[in-house]
N, CA, C and O atoms as CSV, one atom per row, in Angstrom:
chain,resi,resn,atom,element,x,y,z
A,1,MET,N,N,35.948,40.512,5.999
A,1,MET,CA,C,37.343,40.235,7.125
A,1,MET,C,C,38.296,41.106,6.708
A,1,MET,O,O,38.800,41.062,5.586
A,2,SER,N,N,38.716,42.309,7.994
A,2,SER,CA,C,39.934,43.084,7.301
A,2,SER,C,C,40.553,42.185,6.954
A,2,SER,O,O,40.384,40.968,6.869
A,3,ILE,N,N,41.992,43.493,6.565
A,3,ILE,CA,C,43.590,42.327,6.149
A,3,ILE,C,C,44.099,42.358,7.440
A,3,ILE,O,O,45.192,41.845,7.199
A,4,GLU,N,N,44.114,42.593,8.701
A,4,GLU,CA,C,44.757,42.345,9.845
A,4,GLU,C,C,43.786,40.964,10.078
A,4,GLU,O,O,44.441,39.945,9.857
A,5,GLU,N,N,42.234,40.667,10.512
A,5,GLU,CA,C,41.934,39.486,10.516
A,5,GLU,C,C,42.071,38.458,9.606
A,5,GLU,O,O,42.200,37.290,9.973
A,6,LEU,N,N,42.053,38.769,8.539
A,6,LEU,CA,C,42.478,37.756,7.183
A,6,LEU,C,C,44.035,36.922,7.634
A,6,LEU,O,O,44.266,35.719,7.753
A,7,THR,N,N,44.835,37.992,7.795
A,7,THR,CA,C,46.334,37.750,8.114
A,7,THR,C,C,46.597,36.748,9.298
A,7,THR,O,O,47.340,35.766,9.263
A,8,LYS,N,N,45.669,37.296,10.587
A,8,LYS,CA,C,45.706,36.234,11.290
A,8,LYS,C,C,45.446,34.993,11.314
A,8,LYS,O,O,46.164,34.108,11.781
A,9,LYS,N,N,43.841,34.821,10.537
A,9,LYS,CA,C,43.550,33.571,10.155
A,9,LYS,C,C,44.724,32.627,9.077
A,9,LYS,O,O,45.027,31.450,9.274
A,10,ILE,N,N,45.062,33.190,8.342
A,10,ILE,CA,C,46.107,32.536,7.707
A,10,ILE,C,C,47.457,31.901,8.012
A,10,ILE,O,O,48.269,31.225,7.380
A,11,GLY,N,N,47.342,32.484,9.453
A,11,GLY,CA,C,48.573,32.749,9.993
A,11,GLY,C,C,48.323,31.674,10.853
A,11,GLY,O,O,49.302,31.061,11.276
A,12,GLU,N,N,47.076,31.290,11.231
A,12,GLU,CA,C,46.651,29.616,12.383
A,12,GLU,C,C,46.371,28.731,11.154
A,12,GLU,O,O,46.424,27.527,11.404
A,13,ARG,N,N,46.120,29.021,10.037
A,13,ARG,CA,C,45.995,27.821,8.917
A,13,ARG,C,C,47.173,27.541,8.199
A,13,ARG,O,O,47.163,26.770,7.240
A,14,MET,N,N,48.238,28.143,8.616
A,14,MET,CA,C,49.668,28.027,8.461
A,14,MET,C,C,50.394,26.970,8.905
A,14,MET,O,O,50.912,25.981,8.387
A,15,GLY,N,N,50.253,27.672,10.578
A,15,GLY,CA,C,50.782,26.664,11.357
A,15,GLY,C,C,52.192,27.358,11.244
A,15,GLY,O,O,52.491,28.312,10.526
A,16,GLN,N,N,53.273,26.406,12.434
A,16,GLN,CA,C,54.743,26.557,12.273
A,16,GLN,C,C,55.345,25.994,11.592
A,16,GLN,O,O,56.513,26.311,11.365
A,17,ASP,N,N,54.727,24.919,11.005
A,17,ASP,CA,C,55.620,24.400,9.434
A,17,ASP,C,C,54.620,23.891,8.539
A,17,ASP,O,O,54.425,22.677,8.477
A,18,SER,N,N,54.052,24.599,7.929
A,18,SER,CA,C,53.270,24.589,6.250
A,18,SER,C,C,54.213,23.583,5.237
A,18,SER,O,O,53.426,22.897,4.585
A,19,GLY,N,N,55.017,23.399,5.035
A,19,GLY,CA,C,55.893,22.946,4.291
A,19,GLY,C,C,55.643,23.337,3.025
A,19,GLY,O,O,55.674,22.544,2.084
A,20,LEU,N,N,55.286,25.002,2.860
A,20,LEU,CA,C,55.723,25.528,1.557
A,20,LEU,C,C,57.007,25.885,1.300
A,20,LEU,O,O,57.430,26.125,0.169
A,21,ASP,N,N,57.703,25.934,2.390
A,21,ASP,CA,C,59.337,25.962,1.718
A,21,ASP,C,C,59.502,27.212,0.708
A,21,ASP,O,O,60.169,27.076,-0.317
A,22,ALA,N,N,58.902,28.377,1.014
A,22,ALA,CA,C,59.260,29.521,-0.017
A,22,ALA,C,C,58.430,30.397,0.583
A,22,ALA,O,O,57.675,30.098,1.509
A,23,VAL,N,N,58.570,31.825,-0.064
A,23,VAL,CA,C,57.926,32.943,0.516
A,23,VAL,C,C,56.691,33.256,-0.659
A,23,VAL,O,O,56.714,33.011,-1.865
A,24,LEU,N,N,55.904,33.721,-0.050
A,24,LEU,CA,C,54.392,33.801,-0.957
A,24,LEU,C,C,53.887,35.453,-0.598
A,24,LEU,O,O,53.719,35.950,0.516
A,25,LYS,N,N,53.748,35.972,-1.703
A,25,LYS,CA,C,52.890,37.072,-1.245
A,25,LYS,C,C,51.348,37.437,-1.505
A,25,LYS,O,O,51.140,37.227,-2.700
A,26,PHE,N,N,50.597,37.733,-1.098
A,26,PHE,CA,C,49.285,38.074,-1.833
A,26,PHE,C,C,49.227,40.031,-1.400
A,26,PHE,O,O,49.064,40.731,-0.400
A,27,ASP,N,N,49.476,40.209,-2.875
A,27,ASP,CA,C,49.438,41.343,-3.175
A,27,ASP,C,C,47.833,42.329,-3.146
A,27,ASP,O,O,47.228,42.106,-4.195
A,28,LEU,N,N,47.326,42.973,-2.542
A,28,LEU,CA,C,45.867,43.204,-2.562
A,28,LEU,C,C,45.929,44.698,-2.837
A,28,LEU,O,O,45.113,45.462,-2.322
A,29,GLY,N,N,46.706,45.033,-3.489
A,29,GLY,CA,C,46.929,46.678,-4.159
A,29,GLY,C,C,46.666,47.235,-2.752
A,29,GLY,O,O,46.861,46.765,-1.631
A,30,ASP,N,N,46.104,48.517,-3.235
A,30,ASP,CA,C,45.978,49.690,-2.158
A,30,ASP,C,C,45.851,49.188,-0.698
A,30,ASP,O,O,46.469,49.724,0.222
A,31,ASP,N,N,44.843,47.909,-0.494
A,31,ASP,CA,C,44.477,47.290,1.029
A,31,ASP,C,C,45.933,47.008,1.224
A,31,ASP,O,O,46.158,47.398,2.370
A,32,GLY,N,N,47.378,46.395,0.559
A,32,GLY,CA,C,48.113,45.974,1.212
A,32,GLY,C,C,48.607,44.929,0.944
A,32,GLY,O,O,48.309,44.617,-0.209
A,33,CYS,N,N,49.452,43.944,1.606
A,33,CYS,CA,C,49.795,42.859,1.105
A,33,CYS,C,C,49.988,41.753,2.696
A,33,CYS,O,O,50.125,42.203,3.834
A,34,ILE,N,N,49.958,40.739,2.435
A,34,ILE,CA,C,50.158,39.691,3.325
A,34,ILE,C,C,51.286,38.438,2.712
A,34,ILE,O,O,51.201,38.067,1.542
A,35,VAL,N,N,52.533,37.748,3.856
A,35,VAL,CA,C,53.052,37.502,3.288
A,35,VAL,C,C,53.303,36.807,4.235
A,35,VAL,O,O,53.324,37.099,5.431
A,36,LEU,N,N,53.649,35.165,3.351
A,36,LEU,CA,C,53.721,34.093,4.256
A,36,LEU,C,C,54.988,33.028,3.892
A,36,LEU,O,O,54.994,32.079,3.108
A,37,ASP,N,N,56.027,33.540,4.741
A,37,ASP,CA,C,57.352,32.908,4.719
A,37,ASP,C,C,57.218,31.551,5.399
A,37,ASP,O,O,56.976,31.293,6.578
A,38,GLY,N,N,57.418,30.825,4.455
A,38,GLY,CA,C,57.437,29.630,4.572
A,38,GLY,C,C,59.087,28.420,4.776
A,38,GLY,O,O,59.308,27.217,4.912
A,39,LYS,N,N,59.962,29.849,4.667
A,39,LYS,CA,C,61.276,29.579,5.046
A,39,LYS,C,C,61.652,29.659,6.405
A,39,LYS,O,O,62.395,28.820,6.914
A,40,SER,N,N,61.144,30.695,7.071
A,40,SER,CA,C,61.504,30.669,8.353
A,40,SER,C,C,60.960,29.769,9.383
A,40,SER,O,O,59.826,29.310,9.245
A,41,SER,N,N,61.799,29.439,10.564
A,41,SER,CA,C,61.413,28.620,11.553
A,41,SER,C,C,61.172,29.556,12.698
A,41,SER,O,O,62.025,30.359,13.077
A,42,PRO,N,N,59.461,29.373,13.478
A,42,PRO,CA,C,58.856,28.903,12.604
A,42,PRO,C,C,58.086,29.746,11.260
A,42,PRO,O,O,58.489,30.788,10.741
A,43,ASN,N,N,57.397,29.295,11.051
A,43,ASN,CA,C,56.588,29.724,9.709
A,43,ASN,C,C,56.242,31.292,10.445
A,43,ASN,O,O,56.230,31.571,11.644
A,44,ALA,N,N,56.000,32.087,9.377
A,44,ALA,CA,C,55.622,33.254,9.913
A,44,ALA,C,C,54.881,34.095,8.887
A,44,ALA,O,O,55.478,34.162,7.812
A,45,VAL,N,N,53.669,34.789,8.954
A,45,VAL,CA,C,53.215,35.474,8.424
A,45,VAL,C,C,52.756,36.947,8.680
A,45,VAL,O,O,52.495,37.228,9.850
A,46,SER,N,N,52.617,37.970,7.686
A,46,SER,CA,C,53.035,39.259,8.858
A,46,SER,C,C,52.024,40.269,7.194
A,46,SER,O,O,51.559,39.772,6.168
A,47,ASN,N,N,52.054,41.529,7.591
A,47,ASN,CA,C,51.696,42.650,6.600
A,47,ASN,C,C,52.948,43.397,5.854
A,47,ASN,O,O,52.777,44.216,4.951
A,48,ASP,N,N,54.187,43.014,6.337
A,48,ASP,CA,C,55.528,43.486,6.115
A,48,ASP,C,C,55.853,43.182,4.488
A,48,ASP,O,O,56.003,42.012,4.136
A,49,ASP,N,N,55.959,44.307,3.485
A,49,ASP,CA,C,56.232,44.038,2.065
A,49,ASP,C,C,57.653,43.193,1.891
A,49,ASP,O,O,58.518,43.826,2.495
A,50,LYS,N,N,58.242,41.925,1.251
A,50,LYS,CA,C,59.454,41.729,0.917
A,50,LYS,C,C,59.148,41.031,-0.285
A,50,LYS,O,O,58.042,40.976,-0.822
A,51,ASP,N,N,60.388,40.411,-0.732
A,51,ASP,CA,C,60.827,39.958,-1.928
A,51,ASP,C,C,60.032,38.491,-1.547
A,51,ASP,O,O,60.028,37.958,-0.437
A,52,ALA,N,N,59.298,37.948,-2.901
A,52,ALA,CA,C,58.258,36.751,-2.715
A,52,ALA,C,C,59.191,35.817,-3.733
A,52,ALA,O,O,59.934,36.269,-4.605
A,53,ASP,N,N,59.014,34.633,-3.469
A,53,ASP,CA,C,59.260,33.300,-4.608
A,53,ASP,C,C,58.214,33.253,-5.468
A,53,ASP,O,O,58.349,32.776,-6.595
A,54,CYS,N,N,56.451,34.006,-4.789
A,54,CYS,CA,C,55.604,33.765,-5.740
A,54,CYS,C,C,55.125,35.116,-4.932
A,54,CYS,O,O,55.401,35.492,-3.793
A,55,THR,N,N,54.162,35.800,-6.127
A,55,THR,CA,C,53.603,36.845,-5.398
A,55,THR,C,C,51.894,36.927,-6.514
A,55,THR,O,O,51.839,37.307,-7.684
A,56,VAL,N,N,50.878,36.506,-5.766
A,56,VAL,CA,C,49.672,36.352,-6.058
A,56,VAL,C,C,48.700,38.205,-6.052
A,56,VAL,O,O,48.625,38.958,-5.080
A,57,GLY,N,N,48.319,38.361,-6.961
A,57,GLY,CA,C,47.828,39.972,-7.169
A,57,GLY,C,C,46.358,39.600,-7.039
A,57,GLY,O,O,45.840,39.008,-7.987
A,58,VAL,N,N,45.696,39.862,-6.051
A,58,VAL,CA,C,44.253,39.386,-5.580
A,58,VAL,C,C,43.499,40.413,-4.772
A,58,VAL,O,O,44.253,41.054,-4.039
A,59,THR,N,N,42.162,40.771,-4.690
A,59,THR,CA,C,41.145,41.816,-4.346
A,59,THR,C,C,41.308,41.372,-2.455
A,59,THR,O,O,41.660,40.218,-2.214
A,60,LEU,N,N,41.133,41.993,-1.672
A,60,LEU,CA,C,40.929,41.582,-0.397
A,60,LEU,C,C,39.527,41.135,-0.733
A,60,LEU,O,O,39.455,39.911,-0.625
A,61,ASP,N,N,38.455,41.656,-1.081
A,61,ASP,CA,C,37.254,40.630,-1.188
A,61,ASP,C,C,37.184,39.195,-1.702
A,61,ASP,O,O,36.392,38.336,-1.315
A,62,ASP,N,N,38.124,39.064,-2.626
A,62,ASP,CA,C,38.383,37.967,-3.356
A,62,ASP,C,C,39.305,36.862,-2.093
A,62,ASP,O,O,38.982,35.803,-1.555
A,63,LEU,N,N,40.170,37.471,-2.024
A,63,LEU,CA,C,40.845,36.381,-1.269
A,63,LEU,C,C,40.034,35.901,0.045
A,63,LEU,O,O,39.987,34.753,0.487
A,64,ASN,N,N,39.503,36.881,0.483
A,64,ASN,CA,C,38.456,36.667,1.922
A,64,ASN,C,C,37.405,35.749,0.926
A,64,ASN,O,O,36.745,35.222,1.821
A,65,SER,N,N,36.950,35.334,-0.068
A,65,SER,CA,C,35.941,34.490,-0.986
A,65,SER,C,C,36.823,33.293,-0.880
A,65,SER,O,O,36.403,32.166,-0.614
A,66,MET,N,N,37.963,33.573,-1.084
A,66,MET,CA,C,38.692,31.620,-1.202
A,66,MET,C,C,38.928,31.261,-0.039
A,66,MET,O,O,38.994,30.035,0.041
A,67,ILE,N,N,39.118,31.891,1.095
A,67,ILE,CA,C,39.320,31.719,2.438
A,67,ILE,C,C,38.192,30.618,2.706
A,67,ILE,O,O,38.183,29.390,2.785
A,68,ALA,N,N,37.142,31.751,2.819
A,68,ALA,CA,C,35.548,31.379,3.256
A,68,ALA,C,C,35.359,29.351,2.621
A,68,ALA,O,O,34.926,28.290,3.070
A,69,GLY,N,N,36.053,29.910,1.295
A,69,GLY,CA,C,35.625,28.210,0.341
A,69,GLY,C,C,34.741,28.755,-0.276
A,69,GLY,O,O,34.185,27.869,-0.925
A,70,ASP,N,N,34.023,30.211,-0.561
A,70,ASP,CA,C,32.966,30.618,-1.462
A,70,ASP,C,C,33.585,30.577,-3.287
A,70,ASP,O,O,32.928,30.383,-4.311
A,71,LEU,N,N,35.134,30.854,-3.107
A,71,LEU,CA,C,35.396,31.058,-4.099
A,71,LEU,C,C,36.577,30.020,-4.486
A,71,LEU,O,O,37.396,29.830,-3.586
A,72,ASP,N,N,36.770,29.354,-5.644
A,72,ASP,CA,C,37.651,28.477,-5.862
A,72,ASP,C,C,39.050,28.845,-6.475
A,72,ASP,O,O,39.083,29.049,-7.689
A,73,PRO,N,N,40.125,28.941,-5.798
A,73,PRO,CA,C,41.446,29.525,-6.704
A,73,PRO,C,C,41.386,28.992,-8.340
A,73,PRO,O,O,41.043,29.799,-9.204
A,74,MET,N,N,41.568,28.276,-8.525
A,74,MET,CA,C,41.425,27.602,-10.051
A,74,MET,C,C,39.964,28.689,-10.503
A,74,MET,O,O,40.047,29.739,-11.140
A,75,ALA,N,N,39.076,28.251,-10.123
A,75,ALA,CA,C,38.285,29.287,-10.885
A,75,ALA,C,C,38.473,30.665,-10.871
A,75,ALA,O,O,37.905,31.210,-11.818
A,76,ALA,N,N,39.090,31.443,-10.104
A,76,ALA,CA,C,39.328,32.613,-9.223
A,76,ALA,C,C,40.890,32.856,-10.869
A,76,ALA,O,O,41.237,33.820,-11.551
A,77,PHE,N,N,41.184,31.870,-10.819
A,77,PHE,CA,C,42.096,32.364,-11.403
A,77,PHE,C,C,42.199,32.418,-13.001
A,77,PHE,O,O,43.129,32.949,-13.606
A,78,GLY,N,N,40.751,31.585,-13.773
A,78,GLY,CA,C,40.204,31.326,-14.633
A,78,GLY,C,C,39.621,32.194,-15.261
A,78,GLY,O,O,39.600,32.362,-16.480
A,79,LEU,N,N,38.903,33.038,-14.093
A,79,LEU,CA,C,38.377,34.192,-14.261
A,79,LEU,C,C,39.281,35.683,-14.420
A,79,LEU,O,O,38.772,36.803,-14.445
A,80,GLY,N,N,40.365,35.451,-14.492
A,80,GLY,CA,C,41.139,36.448,-14.045
A,80,GLY,C,C,40.948,37.050,-12.673
A,80,GLY,O,O,40.731,38.246,-12.864
A,81,LYS,N,N,40.938,36.935,-12.110
A,81,LYS,CA,C,40.274,37.474,-10.353
A,81,LYS,C,C,41.718,37.242,-8.989
A,81,LYS,O,O,41.825,37.649,-7.833
A,82,LEU,N,N,42.695,36.320,-9.966
A,82,LEU,CA,C,43.965,36.633,-9.489
A,82,LEU,C,C,45.076,36.280,-10.703
A,82,LEU,O,O,44.970,35.551,-11.689
A,83,ARG,N,N,46.070,37.022,-10.261
A,83,ARG,CA,C,47.334,36.590,-11.060
A,83,ARG,C,C,48.529,36.413,-10.654
A,83,ARG,O,O,48.863,37.384,-9.973
A,84,ILE,N,N,49.320,35.667,-10.735
A,84,ILE,CA,C,50.644,34.890,-10.363
A,84,ILE,C,C,51.629,35.251,-11.261
A,84,ILE,O,O,51.846,34.874,-12.412
A,85,ASP,N,N,52.178,36.027,-10.561
A,85,ASP,CA,C,53.845,36.201,-10.901
A,85,ASP,C,C,55.110,35.708,-9.968
A,85,ASP,O,O,55.286,36.115,-8.819
A,86,GLY,N,N,56.062,34.655,-10.728
A,86,GLY,CA,C,56.929,33.770,-10.237
A,86,GLY,C,C,56.558,32.471,-9.953
A,86,GLY,O,O,55.535,32.023,-10.473
A,87,ASP,N,N,57.218,31.806,-9.220
A,87,ASP,CA,C,57.039,30.200,-8.590
A,87,ASP,C,C,55.343,29.860,-8.805
A,87,ASP,O,O,54.556,29.913,-7.860
A,88,MET,N,N,54.951,29.520,-10.150
A,88,MET,CA,C,53.644,28.933,-10.102
A,88,MET,C,C,53.637,27.653,-9.432
A,88,MET,O,O,52.436,27.389,-9.488
A,89,GLY,N,N,54.312,26.454,-8.695
A,89,GLY,CA,C,54.260,25.831,-7.978
A,89,GLY,C,C,54.216,26.175,-6.372
A,89,GLY,O,O,53.686,25.479,-5.506
A,90,VAL,N,N,54.677,27.012,-6.249
A,90,VAL,CA,C,54.499,27.863,-4.972
A,90,VAL,C,C,52.939,27.699,-4.717
A,90,VAL,O,O,52.394,27.078,-3.804
A,91,ALA,N,N,52.278,28.519,-5.909
A,91,ALA,CA,C,50.763,29.106,-5.630
A,91,ALA,C,C,50.411,28.129,-5.170
A,91,ALA,O,O,49.968,28.107,-4.022
A,92,MET,N,N,50.550,26.492,-6.302
A,92,MET,CA,C,49.603,25.105,-6.250
A,92,MET,C,C,49.750,24.427,-4.802
A,92,MET,O,O,49.334,23.302,-4.528
A,93,LYS,N,N,50.409,25.293,-3.922
A,93,LYS,CA,C,50.624,24.567,-2.493
A,93,LYS,C,C,49.640,25.033,-1.560
A,93,LYS,O,O,49.397,24.601,-0.434
A,94,LEU,N,N,49.083,26.026,-2.223
A,94,LEU,CA,C,48.447,27.168,-0.910
A,94,LEU,C,C,46.417,26.389,-0.975
A,94,LEU,O,O,45.466,27.104,-0.660
A,95,GLY,N,N,46.261,25.060,-1.385
A,95,GLY,CA,C,44.913,24.401,-1.041
A,95,GLY,C,C,44.749,24.088,0.098
A,95,GLY,O,O,43.574,23.801,0.325
A,96,SER,N,N,45.627,23.982,1.227
A,96,SER,CA,C,45.308,23.399,2.444
A,96,SER,C,C,44.807,25.089,3.335
A,96,SER,O,O,43.863,24.987,4.119
A,97,LEU,N,N,45.348,26.280,3.193
A,97,LEU,CA,C,45.197,27.435,2.982
A,97,LEU,C,C,43.546,27.974,2.744
A,97,LEU,O,O,42.661,28.697,3.202
A,98,MET,N,N,43.858,27.118,1.769
A,98,MET,CA,C,42.005,27.922,0.982
A,98,MET,C,C,40.757,27.276,1.678
A,98,MET,O,O,39.653,27.817,1.748
A,99,GLN,N,N,41.039,26.209,2.116
A,99,GLN,CA,C,39.880,25.011,2.739
A,99,GLN,C,C,39.519,25.696,3.663
A,99,GLN,O,O,40.344,26.482,4.129
A,100,ALA,N,N,37.788,25.613,4.404
A,100,ALA,CA,C,37.187,26.457,5.470
A,100,ALA,C,C,37.399,25.344,6.283
A,100,ALA,O,O,37.075,25.377,7.471
């Protein structure tokens, strides 16, 4: 999926009230970023780069694999396929978004 398609899919999964209560950014390097704003009401997902409580560095391909359920986020972390900067507790709340 392209970053635009993935942003839309994440937005659909996140819904209007995700319970995230934080801003999380997927930093996809040269491909851009996807920002989940769980502080706004309704919650919002965009590609606008902004400050976040937690930033997850991951490739677009690996994020696609996680969203599809083909790559376990904990395994990806253990393999060094994703990096977490900031509040790790925020990253742990993402389980529901990663399930197909």
